Structure formats: structure tokens, C-alpha cells
N, C-alpha and C positions, 0 to 999 in steps of 0.2 A: 918805402918810406915816403916817396913823393906823393903816392896816392893818399896816404894818411893826411899830409899837409893840405892837399887839394880838398879832401873831404871836410877837414876842419874849416877851411876857408868857405866852402859852400854852406856849411852849417851856420857859421857866424853870419854870413851874408843873409841867409834865409831868416834867421832870428831877427836881424835888424830890419829887414824889409817888411816883416809882418808886424812890427811895432812891439814885439814882446820878446825881450832877451831872456832866454832861460839860462844860457851860460856863455861866458866870453871865451872860455878855454875848456876843451874836452880832450882828454888823452886816454888812450887805452892800448892794449897790445894789438887789438883788432877793432876797426870801425867799419861797419857795412851800412850803406844807405840803400833802401829799397824805394825806388821812384814810384812804383805802382801803389804801395801802401803808404808812402810818405812817412817812413819810419827810419830811425837810425838805431842800430844795435851795436853795443860796445861790449867786448869781452876782454877779461884779463886786466887787472890793475887799473880800473876805471877811476879817473879823477875829473871832477867837474868843479870849476872855480869861476865865480862870477864877480870876483873882486871884493865881495862882502862875505861870502860863505864858500865853504869847500865841502864837497861830498865825495866819499870814496866807497868803492865796493868792488866785487868780483865781476859783476856784469850789470848791464843796464839797457834800457830801451826808451827812446823818446818818440812820441807820436805827434807829427806836425799838424794833423787834422784836429785833434782835440786838445793839443798843447799839454799833454800829460806825460809823466815819466815814471818808470819803475826801476829801482836799483835793488840788487840782491847780493847776498854773500858777504856777510860781515860789514854792513854799511855803517859809516860814520859820517854824521852831518855836524859841521862846526860853523857857528856864526858868532863873531865877537868872542866872548868867553863861554858861550853856551854850547853844549854838545848833546847829541842824541845818537845812540848806538842801537842797532837792531839788525835782524836778519834780512828784512825786506822793507823798503821805503817807497811809498807812493807819493808823488808830487802832482798836485792838480793845478789846473789853469788859473784858479783863483788864489794860488800861492799857499794853499793849505797843504799840510803834509800828514801822512798816516804811517806810523812805524808799527811793524808786526814782528813778533818773535824775539824773545829775550830783549825787550826794550829797556834801555837805561837812559835816564835823563839827568843832566847835570846843569842846572841853571845858576849862573853867577851874576847875571845882569838883570835889570828890571825889565828890559824889552826882550821878551822871550821870542827868539828866532826872527820874527818878521817885523 
């Protein structure tokens, strides 16, 4: 458990130091950081929360090099009252998202996601 908290601290610090915060809080059953490829892999009950939005899925990967992420396995993205559900969600450095596989959108606000 200590290693998970240390890894979360490293992730948060790294996000803050590069000036682009992807997530303030990342939890999963397992988090692994690969220092050679500069990627974080998360498996099992992945939850990413940045204070404005929450993303859940079975697994995910974040690449510090190009600041992109991919989550898969029953992904749910919620921001305000808007939701997107899909099998795989791609998040790009320009904050655009791409959902694939059984995509369902439910927009309730005028500001859609971003």
C-alpha cells in the first residue's frame, strides 16, 4: 500500500511540474510506473478524478512523453451532468477525447465536457 501512495505522489508531482495536470487523484488495484518509457499503467478499478471530472475503467495507461491516456473496460467519463460511456476512451494532450465501442452520450448541460 505504501508503494501505491508513493507512486500517486510521484504522478501528482510530475503532472504539476510539467505544467499540465491530467489528474489530481488516480486510484487502481495496481499502479506501475515505467521510468524508461515514462508511462504509468493502472489495472483494476481505475478511477481518475481531477476535481471537475471523473473517469472510471478496468485498466488504463498514461504516457508522460506525449501526455496522452487510454482507458478501457467499461469506461465512464462524467463531467458536471454530462456522461460518456464506451469500451475504450482515448484522451489527447489537447484535451480532446475519442470514445470507441458501444459509445453512449448523455448531455444535460450546454458546455459539453470541456
